[in-house]
C-alpha positions as CSV (number, residue, x, y, z in Angstrom):
1,M,-5.8,13.8,-32.0
2,S,-8.0,13.1,-35.1
3,R,-6.3,11.7,-38.2
4,T,-7.3,11.9,-41.8
5,P,-8.2,8.3,-42.9
6,T,-6.0,6.8,-45.7
7,L,-7.9,5.3,-48.6
8,P,-6.4,2.3,-50.5
9,R,-5.4,2.8,-54.1
10,R,-8.4,1.1,-55.5
11,G,-10.6,3.3,-53.4
12,L,-8.8,6.4,-54.7
13,A,-9.3,5.2,-58.3
14,A,-13.0,4.6,-57.8
15,L,-13.4,7.9,-56.2
16,A,-11.7,9.7,-59.1
17,A,-14.1,7.9,-61.5
18,L,-17.2,9.2,-59.8
19,P,-19.0,12.2,-61.4
20,L,-18.5,15.5,-59.5
21,L,-21.5,16.2,-57.2
22,P,-23.1,19.6,-57.3
23,A,-21.8,21.9,-54.6
24,A,-25.1,22.0,-52.8
25,A,-25.3,18.2,-52.6
26,A,-21.7,17.9,-51.4
27,A,-22.4,20.5,-48.7
28,Q,-25.4,18.4,-47.5
29,T,-23.2,15.3,-47.0
30,A,-20.4,17.1,-45.1
31,P,-20.7,17.0,-41.3
32,P,-21.4,20.4,-39.7
33,P,-18.4,22.1,-38.1
34,A,-18.1,21.5,-34.4
35,E,-18.6,25.2,-33.6
36,S,-22.1,25.0,-35.1
37,R,-23.1,22.0,-32.9
38,P,-24.1,22.2,-29.2
39,L,-21.2,22.6,-26.9
40,R,-21.0,19.8,-24.3
41,L,-19.9,20.9,-20.8
42,V,-18.9,17.8,-18.9
43,V,-19.4,17.8,-15.1
44,P,-17.7,14.9,-13.3
45,F,-20.3,14.8,-10.5
46,P,-24.1,14.2,-10.2
47,P,-26.7,16.8,-10.7
48,G,-27.7,19.0,-7.7
49,G,-24.4,19.6,-6.1
50,A,-22.4,22.8,-5.9
51,L,-20.3,22.0,-9.0
52,D,-23.3,21.1,-11.0
53,L,-25.0,24.4,-10.1
54,L,-21.8,26.3,-11.0
55,A,-21.8,24.5,-14.4
56,R,-25.4,25.4,-15.1
57,L,-24.8,29.1,-14.2
58,L,-21.8,29.1,-16.5
59,A,-23.7,27.3,-19.4
60,E,-26.4,30.0,-19.3
61,R,-23.7,32.6,-20.1
62,L,-21.5,30.7,-22.5
63,G,-24.3,30.0,-24.9
64,P,-25.0,33.7,-25.8
65,A,-21.2,34.5,-25.7
66,L,-20.5,31.8,-28.2
67,G,-23.7,31.8,-30.2
68,R,-24.2,28.1,-29.4
69,T,-26.4,25.9,-27.3
70,V,-24.5,24.6,-24.2
71,V,-25.5,21.3,-22.8
72,V,-24.4,20.2,-19.3
73,D,-23.4,16.5,-19.3
74,N,-23.1,15.0,-15.8
75,R,-20.6,12.0,-15.9
76,A,-20.4,11.0,-12.3
77,G,-18.2,8.2,-11.0
78,A,-14.9,7.2,-9.5
79,G,-14.4,10.5,-7.6
80,G,-14.4,12.5,-10.8
81,V,-12.3,10.2,-12.9
82,L,-15.0,9.1,-15.3
83,G,-16.0,12.7,-16.2
84,A,-12.4,13.8,-16.6
85,D,-11.7,10.8,-18.8
86,A,-14.7,11.7,-21.0
87,V,-13.1,15.1,-21.6
88,A,-9.7,13.7,-22.3
89,K,-11.0,11.2,-24.8
90,A,-13.3,13.6,-26.7
91,A,-12.3,15.0,-30.1
92,P,-10.2,18.2,-29.9
93,D,-12.7,20.1,-32.2
94,G,-14.2,22.6,-29.8
95,A,-17.4,20.6,-29.2
96,T,-16.5,19.4,-25.7
97,I,-15.1,21.1,-22.6
98,G,-15.1,20.0,-18.9
99,L,-15.5,21.7,-15.5
100,L,-12.7,20.0,-13.6
101,G,-11.6,20.5,-9.9
102,L,-8.0,21.1,-8.8
103,T,-7.6,17.5,-7.6
104,T,-7.9,16.2,-11.2
105,W,-4.6,17.9,-12.0
106,T,-2.8,18.1,-8.7
107,A,-3.8,15.1,-6.5
108,M,-5.1,12.3,-8.8
109,P,-1.7,11.6,-10.3
110,F,-0.4,10.7,-6.8
111,M,-3.4,8.7,-5.7
112,F,-3.6,6.3,-8.6
113,S,-0.9,4.0,-9.9
114,R,-2.8,4.1,-13.2
115,L,-5.2,6.6,-14.5
116,P,-7.1,6.3,-17.9
117,F,-5.7,9.7,-18.8
118,D,-2.6,11.8,-18.1
119,P,-3.6,15.1,-16.5
120,A,-0.4,16.7,-17.7
121,K,-0.8,15.7,-21.4
122,D,-4.5,15.0,-22.1
123,F,-6.1,18.4,-21.4
124,T,-5.9,21.9,-22.9
125,P,-6.3,24.2,-19.8
126,L,-8.5,27.2,-20.7
127,S,-9.3,29.2,-17.6
128,L,-10.1,29.2,-13.9
129,I,-13.8,29.9,-13.2
130,S,-14.1,29.7,-9.4
131,A,-12.3,29.3,-6.1
132,G,-13.5,28.7,-2.5
133,S,-12.6,27.6,0.9
134,L,-13.7,24.5,2.8
135,L,-15.8,25.1,6.0
136,C,-15.0,23.3,9.2
137,V,-18.2,22.5,11.1
138,V,-19.1,20.3,14.1
139,N,-22.4,18.9,15.4
140,A,-23.8,21.6,17.6
141,E,-25.0,19.3,20.4
142,T,-21.7,17.4,20.5
143,A,-19.8,20.7,20.6
144,S,-21.9,22.0,23.5
145,R,-21.5,18.7,25.4
146,R,-17.7,18.6,24.9
147,G,-17.0,22.3,25.3
148,W,-16.0,23.0,21.7
149,G,-16.7,26.7,21.7
150,D,-14.2,27.4,19.0
151,F,-11.6,25.7,16.8
152,R,-8.9,25.8,19.5
153,A,-11.1,24.0,21.9
154,L,-11.8,21.3,19.3
155,I,-8.1,20.7,18.6
156,A,-7.3,20.7,22.4
157,W,-10.0,18.1,23.0
158,A,-8.8,16.0,20.0
159,R,-5.2,16.0,21.2
160,A,-6.3,14.9,24.7
161,N,-8.5,12.1,23.2
162,P,-6.7,10.6,20.1
163,D,-9.0,9.0,17.6
164,K,-12.1,10.0,19.5
165,V,-13.1,12.9,17.2
166,T,-14.4,11.6,13.9
167,M,-14.5,13.6,10.6
168,G,-16.7,12.5,7.7
169,S,-15.8,13.3,4.1
170,S,-17.3,12.6,0.6
171,G,-14.5,10.0,0.0
172,T,-10.9,9.1,0.3
173,G,-8.6,11.5,-1.5
174,T,-11.1,14.4,-1.7
175,S,-10.0,17.9,-0.8
176,S,-11.8,17.5,2.5
177,H,-9.7,14.4,3.4
178,L,-6.5,16.1,2.4
179,C,-7.3,19.2,4.4
180,L,-7.8,17.1,7.5
181,A,-4.5,15.4,6.9
182,A,-2.8,18.9,6.9
183,V,-4.6,19.8,10.2
184,N,-3.7,16.5,11.9
185,K,0.0,16.8,10.9
186,A,0.3,20.4,12.0
187,T,-1.5,20.1,15.3
188,G,-1.1,16.5,16.3
189,A,-4.9,16.3,16.8
190,G,-5.3,12.7,15.8
191,I,-8.8,13.3,14.3
192,L,-10.1,10.1,12.7
193,H,-11.1,10.2,9.0
194,V,-14.3,8.4,8.1
195,P,-14.8,8.3,4.3
196,Y,-18.3,8.1,2.8
197,R,-19.6,7.5,-0.7
198,G,-20.6,11.1,-1.2
199,G,-21.1,14.2,0.9
200,G,-24.8,13.7,1.5
201,P,-24.6,10.6,3.7
202,A,-21.7,12.1,5.6
203,I,-23.8,15.3,6.4
204,Q,-26.7,13.2,7.5
205,D,-24.5,11.3,9.9
206,L,-23.0,14.5,11.1
207,L,-26.5,16.0,11.8
208,S,-27.5,12.8,13.7
209,G,-24.3,12.9,15.8
210,N,-22.9,9.6,14.4
211,I,-19.7,11.6,13.4
212,D,-18.4,14.8,15.0
213,M,-17.2,17.2,12.3
214,M,-16.6,17.9,8.6
215,F,-14.4,20.0,6.3
216,D,-16.6,20.5,3.2
217,V,-17.8,22.9,0.6
218,M,-20.0,25.7,2.0
219,P,-23.3,25.3,0.0
220,A,-24.0,21.9,1.6
221,L,-23.2,23.0,5.1
222,M,-24.3,26.6,5.5
223,P,-28.1,25.9,5.7
224,H,-27.5,23.6,8.7
225,V,-25.2,26.3,10.3
226,T,-28.0,28.8,9.8
227,S,-30.5,26.4,11.4
228,G,-28.2,25.9,14.4
229,R,-27.7,22.2,14.0
230,L,-24.1,22.7,13.0
231,K,-21.5,25.1,14.4
232,A,-18.9,26.7,12.1
233,L,-15.5,26.9,13.6
234,A,-13.0,27.8,10.8
235,V,-12.4,28.0,7.1
236,S,-9.5,26.2,5.3
237,S,-8.0,29.3,3.7
238,A,-5.5,31.4,5.5
239,R,-7.9,34.4,5.7
240,P,-11.7,34.6,6.5
241,V,-14.1,34.6,3.6
242,E,-17.0,36.9,2.9
243,S,-19.5,34.0,2.6
244,A,-18.8,32.9,6.2
245,P,-18.8,36.1,8.2
246,G,-17.1,35.9,11.6
247,V,-15.5,32.5,10.9
248,P,-11.7,32.6,11.3
249,G,-9.2,31.4,8.8
250,M,-6.1,29.2,9.4
251,A,-3.8,32.2,9.8
252,D,-5.6,32.9,13.1
253,F,-4.3,29.5,14.4
254,A,-0.6,30.0,13.8
255,D,0.0,29.1,17.5
256,L,-1.4,25.7,16.7
257,G,1.1,25.2,13.8
258,L,-1.5,26.1,11.1
259,G,0.0,29.5,10.0
260,H,1.2,28.0,6.7
261,V,-2.1,26.2,5.8
262,D,-4.0,28.0,3.0
263,I,-6.2,25.4,1.3
264,V,-8.4,26.9,-1.4
265,T,-10.2,24.7,-3.8
266,W,-10.7,25.8,-7.4
267,N,-12.4,24.7,-10.5
268,A,-11.3,25.3,-14.1
269,I,-12.5,24.8,-17.6
270,A,-10.4,22.5,-19.9
271,A,-10.8,21.0,-23.3
272,P,-9.2,17.9,-24.8
273,A,-5.5,18.1,-25.7
274,G,-4.7,19.2,-29.2
275,L,-7.4,21.8,-29.4
276,P,-6.4,24.4,-32.1
277,A,-5.2,27.7,-30.5
278,P,-7.9,29.9,-32.1
279,L,-10.6,27.6,-30.7
280,A,-8.9,27.6,-27.3
281,E,-8.7,31.3,-27.2
282,R,-12.4,31.7,-28.3
283,L,-13.6,29.4,-25.5
284,A,-11.3,30.9,-22.9
285,Q,-12.5,34.4,-23.8
286,A,-16.1,33.3,-23.4
287,V,-15.3,31.9,-19.9
288,R,-13.6,35.1,-18.9
289,Q,-16.6,37.1,-20.2
290,A,-19.0,34.9,-18.1
291,G,-16.8,35.2,-15.0
292,A,-16.8,39.0,-15.2
293,E,-20.6,39.3,-15.2
294,P,-21.8,40.9,-11.9
295,E,-24.9,38.7,-11.8
296,F,-22.8,35.5,-12.2
297,R,-20.4,36.6,-9.4
298,E,-23.3,37.4,-7.1
299,R,-25.0,34.1,-7.8
300,L,-21.8,32.2,-6.9
301,R,-21.6,33.7,-3.4
302,P,-24.3,31.6,-1.8
303,L,-22.4,28.5,-3.2
304,G,-19.3,29.6,-1.3
305,Y,-17.5,30.3,-4.5
306,E,-15.7,33.4,-5.8
307,A,-15.6,34.0,-9.5
308,V,-12.0,33.8,-10.6
309,T,-10.8,33.6,-14.2
310,S,-7.3,33.4,-15.8
311,A,-6.0,36.2,-18.0
312,H,-4.5,33.7,-20.3
313,P,-4.5,29.8,-20.4
314,R,-0.8,30.0,-19.5
315,E,-1.8,31.4,-16.2
316,L,-3.8,28.3,-15.4
317,E,-0.9,26.1,-16.5
318,D,1.4,28.0,-14.2
319,L,-1.0,27.6,-11.3
320,I,-1.2,23.8,-11.8
321,A,2.6,23.5,-11.9
322,Q,2.9,25.6,-8.7
323,Q,0.3,23.6,-6.7
324,L,1.4,20.1,-7.8
325,P,4.1,19.8,-5.0
326,I,1.7,21.1,-2.4
327,W,-1.0,18.6,-3.1
328,R,1.5,15.8,-3.6
329,E,2.7,16.4,-0.1
330,L,-0.9,16.4,1.2
331,V,-1.6,13.1,-0.6
332,E,1.5,11.6,1.0
333,I,0.6,12.8,4.4
334,S,-2.9,11.4,4.1
335,G,-1.8,8.1,2.7
336,A,-4.7,8.3,0.3
337,R,-4.7,5.6,-2.4
338,L,-7.6,4.9,-4.8
339,D,-6.5,1.8,-6.6
């Protein structure tokens, strides 16, 4: 929170002795209000990924809604920690917001013994902006050779061959890793997790057959499903999703112990803690306005996202509180530690 600097007494006396400046000159020396400056939208991941594309689609709409230029600022590193910390440390003046994934609030607190920020105290949650399921895919040649015609066949083969099925992810503690932990615990499949430094290298190894499967966001995987090099077997949500027609959800595998699994990742807009309520409401309203645009919603579909916004910031706060115990359990199951 910004503080008004305290001048020493001699400084106050000297200030009082100065002649009054004309109003125009004084106005020129005052810094412009934050709302007249470009709005910085921090993205905690590199350019080119699904989250970056989402941010740029959002920025195109926030600018006109707020009457300001919106600049996307990619702050990648440490699995999203660096970008989230940049938002937490920014001045609460309405000049900085961040596009943060659910794990920032619900999983990071349980994977780090020390974070440079406190997710519960250092952000002003504004609104959800998107939600989406993870897609389970396997290498098509491997699936044909091992008889993995569907998700049940994959789990049966994995049970019979513990630690022989390998799943790549973009890193330890990601939603992909935690989703696999839930599947392994429920089914006893014994699928081996192989963390990579980013989703791109993992996908390349999956395409080449060096690993067998992935749970990951749809935009990175669907082109390879369409080409036939990967085979889609399931989505991580309870129900099927429109962006993956014909692919079953976890509720279809209740007989495997997965009837309770409903993993949906979401992204939300947040500002630094201490943002004045009028500014928070203005920003939240602009996000809701963008999320309601039919063109925005349509352009999210190829990314595997559904546009979802919060009616009020309190709604997002309630969602975070509701999901904390769910993701804490997934972190404990996975054993993920990042320090």
